KEBAFI-771880 format. One record per residue (C-alpha): residue in one letter; x, y, z. Coordinates in steps of 0.5 Angstrom, whole numbers, plus 500, padded with zeros to 3 digits. Layout:
// residues N
 residu   u   v   w
      A   X   Y   Z
...
***
This chain:
// residues 487
 residu   u   v   w
      M 518 916 584
      T 515 909 582
      T 517 905 588
      P 521 897 583
      P 516 891 584
      A 519 886 589
      S 524 880 587
      P 520 873 589
      P 523 870 595
      Q 530 866 594
      H 526 860 598
      T 521 860 593
      A 525 860 586
      L 528 853 588
      P 522 849 588
      V 520 853 581
      K 527 849 578
      L 527 844 580
      I 520 843 578
      I 522 845 571
      G 528 841 572
      L 524 835 573
      T 519 836 567
      S 524 837 562
      L 528 831 564
      L 521 827 564
      L 520 830 558
      S 527 829 555
      I 526 822 556
      G 519 821 555
      A 522 824 547
      L 528 819 548
      E 523 813 548
      L 519 815 544
      G 524 816 539
      M 528 809 540
      R 520 806 540
      L 520 809 533
      A 527 806 532
      G 525 799 533
      H 519 800 529
      A 522 803 524
      Y 527 797 525
      L 520 792 525
      A 518 794 518
      R 525 792 514
      T 526 786 518
      V 518 783 518
      L 514 782 513
      P 508 789 512
      E 501 788 513
      D 500 790 505
      R 505 783 503
      I 500 780 506
      D 497 774 501
      L 490 771 504
      S 489 769 496
      P 487 762 496
      Q 492 761 491
      T 498 762 499
      H 499 757 502
      R 502 761 509
      I 507 758 514
      L 508 763 519
      C 515 759 522
      V 515 764 530
      G 522 762 534
      D 526 767 537
      S 534 769 534
      F 534 761 531
      T 528 763 526
      F 530 771 525
      G 536 769 523
      G 542 770 528
      R 547 773 525
      T 545 772 517
      S 541 775 513
      R 534 776 513
      D 534 773 506
      A 539 767 508
      T 533 765 513
      Y 532 758 514
      P 524 761 512
      A 526 765 507
      L 530 760 505
      L 524 755 505
      E 519 760 501
      R 524 758 495
      S 525 751 496
      L 518 749 496
      T 515 747 489
      P 508 749 489
      P 502 745 484
      A 501 749 479
      G 497 756 480
      E 498 756 487
      R 504 759 492
      Y 508 759 498
      Q 509 764 503
      V 513 763 509
      I 513 769 515
      N 518 769 520
      R 516 771 527
      G 523 771 529
      V 524 775 535
      C 532 774 539
      E 532 771 546
      Y 524 771 545
      N 521 765 551
      T 516 761 549
      R 512 765 555
      Q 513 772 549
      V 511 768 543
      L 504 765 547
      E 503 772 548
      L 503 774 542
      L 502 768 537
      P 494 769 537
      E 495 776 533
      W 500 773 527
      L 495 767 527
      D 489 772 525
      L 494 777 521
      Y 497 771 517
      Q 491 766 517
      P 497 760 517
      E 496 754 515
      L 503 751 518
      V 505 754 524
      L 513 753 525
      V 515 753 532
      L 523 752 535
      V 522 757 543
      G 524 756 549
      A 531 755 550
      A 532 763 552
      N 527 761 557
      R 533 760 562
      F 535 766 561
      N 530 771 560
      P 524 770 565
      Q 520 776 562
      G 512 775 562
      Y 514 770 569
      G 512 772 576
      W 510 779 575
      D 502 776 574
      Q 503 773 582
      D 506 780 585
      T 499 784 583
      G 501 790 588
      G 503 797 586
      L 510 796 587
      A 511 790 583
      R 507 793 576
      L 511 800 576
      S 518 796 576
      G 515 791 571
      G 513 797 567
      L 520 801 568
      Q 524 795 567
      G 521 794 560
      L 522 802 558
      R 527 802 552
      V 531 807 557
      V 531 803 563
      K 534 797 558
      M 539 802 555
      A 541 806 562
      R 542 799 564
      F 546 797 558
      I 552 803 559
      S 552 802 567
      L 555 795 566
      A 559 797 559
      L 562 801 564
      Q 562 796 570
      G 566 793 567
      R 571 798 564
      S 572 800 570
      D 572 793 573
      A 577 791 568
      W 583 797 569
      R 584 796 576
      G 585 789 575
      S 593 786 573
      W 597 780 572
      V 605 779 576
      H 608 778 567
      Y 613 772 567
      D 618 780 567
      G 617 781 573
      S 612 787 570
      P 606 788 572
      R 599 789 567
      P 593 791 566
      L 587 786 565
      G 583 788 559
      V 575 787 559
      D 573 782 557
      G 582 778 561
      R 582 777 554
      S 582 783 548
      G 586 789 548
      A 590 786 554
      D 596 784 556
      S 593 778 560
      P 595 771 560
      Y 592 768 554
      M 593 774 550
      E 602 774 552
      A 601 766 550
      K 598 766 544
      R 604 772 542
      W 609 769 543
      L 606 763 539
      A 605 767 534
      E 612 770 535
      R 615 762 534
      E 611 761 529
      A 613 766 524
      T 620 763 524
      E 623 761 517
      L 629 759 518
      P 632 752 522
      G 637 755 528
      S 642 752 532
      D 637 751 539
      P 632 745 540
      L 627 750 541
      S 628 754 535
      M 629 748 530
      I 624 744 534
      W 619 751 531
      Y 621 750 524
      L 619 744 524
      H 612 746 525
      N 612 750 520
      Q 614 746 515
      G 609 742 518
      E 612 736 520
      L 609 736 527
      E 611 728 529
      R 618 730 527
      A 617 737 531
      I 615 732 536
      R 620 727 536
      V 626 732 535
      G 623 736 542
      N 622 730 546
      E 629 727 545
      A 632 735 546
      L 628 735 552
      A 632 729 555
      S 638 734 556
      H 634 741 557
      P 630 739 562
      D 629 744 565
      D 627 749 560
      E 620 751 560
      E 619 753 552
      L 621 747 550
      T 617 744 555
      C 611 747 554
      S 613 747 545
      L 612 741 545
      G 604 741 550
      Y 603 746 544
      F 605 741 540
      H 600 735 541
      Y 594 740 542
      R 596 742 535
      T 596 733 533
      G 589 733 536
      Q 594 729 543
      L 589 732 548
      E 592 727 553
      Q 600 728 552
      A 598 736 552
      H 596 735 558
      A 601 730 561
      S 606 737 559
      F 603 742 562
      S 602 739 567
      Q 609 737 568
      A 610 745 566
      L 605 747 572
      E 609 742 577
      R 616 744 575
      F 616 752 574
      P 609 752 580
      S 611 760 580
      S 612 761 573
      G 608 765 569
      F 610 764 562
      V 608 757 566
      H 602 760 567
      A 601 763 561
      L 602 756 555
      A 598 752 560
      A 592 758 560
      F 591 759 552
      F 592 751 552
      Y 587 749 558
      S 582 755 555
      N 583 752 547
      A 581 745 548
      G 575 746 553
      R 573 752 546
      D 574 747 541
      A 570 741 546
      L 565 747 544
      L 565 748 538
      G 565 741 537
      G 557 739 540
      N 562 736 547
      P 559 740 551
      D 560 734 556
      Q 567 735 555
      A 569 741 555
      I 568 742 564
      P 574 738 566
      W 578 743 561
      L 575 749 564
      F 577 748 570
      E 584 746 569
      A 583 752 567
      M 581 756 572
      P 586 758 577
      L 591 760 571
      I 587 765 569
      P 582 767 574
      D 580 774 571
      D 578 771 564
      E 571 772 564
      Y 571 766 556
      V 573 761 562
      Y 566 763 566
      Y 562 764 560
      A 564 758 557
      M 563 755 563
      S 554 757 564
      K 553 755 557
      A 558 749 557
      Y 553 746 563
      S 547 748 560
      L 549 744 554
      Q 550 737 557
      S 547 732 560
      T 553 728 565
      H 556 733 569
      S 549 735 574
      A 549 742 578
      Q 551 738 585
      V 557 735 581
      V 561 742 578
      L 558 745 584
      D 564 740 588
      R 569 741 583
      C 568 748 584
      H 569 748 592
      T 575 744 590
      L 578 748 586
      V 576 753 592
      T 580 749 598
      Q 587 748 593
      H 587 754 591
      P 584 759 597
      E 585 765 593
      L 580 765 589
      A 575 765 594
      N 577 774 594
      N 574 772 587
      P 568 775 585
      K 566 772 578
      L 568 764 580
      M 563 766 587
      N 558 768 581
      H 558 762 577
      I 558 757 585
      A 552 762 588
      M 548 760 580
      F 551 753 580
      E 548 753 588
      R 540 754 583
      A 542 751 578
      E 538 744 580
      G 531 748 582
      W 532 753 577
      D 532 748 572
      R 526 745 575
      T 522 752 573
      V 524 753 566
      E 521 745 565
      S 514 747 568
      W 515 753 564
      L 515 750 558
      E 511 744 558
      E 505 749 559
      D 507 754 554
      L 508 749 550
      D 502 746 550
      A 499 753 549
      I 503 754 542
      V 500 748 539
      R 492 748 542
      A 493 755 539
      G 496 753 533
      Q 490 748 530
      A 485 752 534
      S 486 757 528
      G 485 751 523
      A 492 751 523
      R 498 745 522
      V 503 746 528
      V 510 742 526
      L 516 742 532
      G 523 743 531
      S 529 742 535
      Y 534 746 537
      P 540 745 532
      V 546 745 538
      P 544 740 543
      Y 541 745 547
      E 538 739 552
      L 533 742 556
      A 529 745 551
      N 529 740 546
      R 527 735 551
      Q 522 739 552
      L 520 740 545
      Q 520 733 544
      A 516 731 549
      A 511 737 547
      A 510 733 539
      D 509 727 543
      R 504 729 547
      H 500 732 541
      G 502 727 537
      L 505 732 531
      Q 511 732 527
      L 518 734 530
      V 523 738 524
      D 530 735 529
      H 535 739 527
      Q 539 737 532
      R 540 729 530
      R 541 732 523
      F 546 737 525
      T 550 731 529
      Q 550 728 523
      L 554 733 519
      L 559 735 525
      E 561 728 525
      A 564 729 518
      E 565 736 517
      P 568 742 521
      A 562 745 526
      D 564 753 525
      R 560 751 517
      Y 555 750 520
      L 555 755 525
      F 558 761 530
      D 562 760 536
      D 555 764 539
      D 552 756 536
      H 547 760 532
      C 547 758 524
      T 551 760 519
      E 547 761 512
      A 550 754 510
      G 546 752 517
      H 540 756 516
      E 541 752 508
      V 540 744 512
      M 535 748 518
      A 531 749 512
      R 531 742 508
      E 529 738 514
      V 524 742 515
      E 522 741 507
      R 524 734 508
      V 518 734 514
      L 513 736 509
      T 515 733 503
      A 515 726 506
      E 507 728 507
***
């Protein structure tokens, strides 16, 4: 009788399974990484001029545009970016042509552009290099720091950070964390019922801001005058008679001083007519008279948050900060307020980091419950380090911009710098300083856009994330052309 072979001991099966599982995992990650990189190359092939289309003939004058998303195009199509528009608008001499190459990469800092610039100069052999970069240095330190720590762990960490799968995992983790945190929080509606907060504190959620927005939408649907003062003034408002609505509302409020809706409606009417100080007075009065009213808090939050947003979009970030501080204690979980505060601080020059920090501490003193708010406390930590960080970024910009200019000139190209169309003060200041140090021209986009926005609405030229619309790119292209043809 034949004896069957003995089964392998169980204690050896587990390590084998672990090795097989780990190998499969690594192969899967490798395949995913390769797929993501191939997808990235395929995308770049559609958005970057292919090498076989580079015209190196003597009759072609090549212009290389380097920078970040303001060059790449942001939210506009590639054929509507300022490099594409510049190529179509320049008039070459007879028998010659211009070829404008767009090598903007979203969120690139000066070090990343500097590292790739020699390759681009060799590939495109441009006669002119247009440089618009530096804003991303404040939030993108890629290329700085790893070379200061050359230990094995630092190199391994730096390499892992560059993997597409690691970036995707981090993005998914943050998204899930935001979704989880969002539904743990809630605020109390002015009818007394708890309502959940959405991921951004607004969208798809019954946050104070959204509740105010819904109430205003209901009132703005009033089509017939009612017998009560509130219906009458909203009817007048909807007929475009704002000044009369304010006058009638003030008369009604004198007889009904405890009417929350009348008080807040008047504040909103003042806001609509641009009378921000009067609106502030109305909402301050309402908050003082009805301190426990969720309705008043919601309408006041709507006003202060939008006043800050309007100041940002209008190119007045220094004016946005006081309004946003008024909104914070009313909607302390609204992500937009903190995002807008960071953005306003980075764009303005009136308020130092210490001034903003002092106001944050005062806010916590006045509202002790905010000491438990992680969003505010994280921003306090950020502003505590802000001025030192700015000095670091400034030194990066100065060093890299000088190196970018030298590299361009060493290749035989003429170098022209440009400022950002929005008031990114730190980057624009360093771009101007680099132009002055090297005797270069600066295309002053910020000056031109400031002139335009004094007379026209900001959203014609800029999206709400500061990137240019197609009309904004047309302005940038015309400014570049004006500077180039002046010589």
